[in-house]
N, C-alpha and C positions, 0 to 999 in steps of 0.2 A: 046351689053349690055343686060343683062337679065331683063325681065319684072318682077316687084314686085308689087303685089296687096296689098293694105293696106287701112284701113279706120280709120279716125280720128274723135273722138267724142269730142265736145267742151262744156265745162261747165264753162262759164266765163273765167278766166285766166288759168284754168286747162285743159290740153289736154290729152286724152287717145287714144293711137293708137294701133290697132291690125293688125298683119301681116297675110299673107296667111298661114303661119305655125301655127297660133294661139297664137303667143307670144304677150304679152302686154307691152307697154312702156308708162310711165307717164311723163308729162312735165308741167311746169308753164311758161306762156308767159306774160310778162309785157312790153308793148311798143315793141322796137326792140330786147329786150333781152329774150332769151329762156333758161331755165335751165331744163335739162332732169334729172328727179329724178331716173330713172332706171340705166342709164349709168354714171350718175354723171358728165355730160358735160354741158358747157355753150356756147351758140353761140350768136353772135350779127349780126343782119341783117344790111348789108351795101348796099348802092346803087351800082348798077353795078355788074359785075361778081366777084366771090370770096366771102370771108367773114372771120369771126374770130371764131375759135372754140378752147375751152380750156377744158382739162380734169383734174378734181380734183383728188387728192389722188393717189393711186397706178396705175401705167401704166399697163393696161391689155395686155398680150402677150409679154411684155418686162421684162427683169430681171432688178431689181434695183441695182445700184452700191452700194456696201457696203464699208464703211470706215474701214481701217485697224486700229489696236490698235495704240494709240499715235497720231492719227489725220493724219497719212501719207496717201498719195493718191496713 
């Protein structure tokens, strides 16, 4: 696994993370729920291994299925 250097700055519920490549990511954390404003993802911290991640809107890197005329699949 590759090592990734990053630094997170915390301002109350707002989190700003900068990576070694100089990219910024912004998130809001309230209790166990984190919403990443840059990637538009939501994650919920759960006890133990694993967790829940949900991406809103368009799937990046995937083609969306388009419905044909007349509602056919």
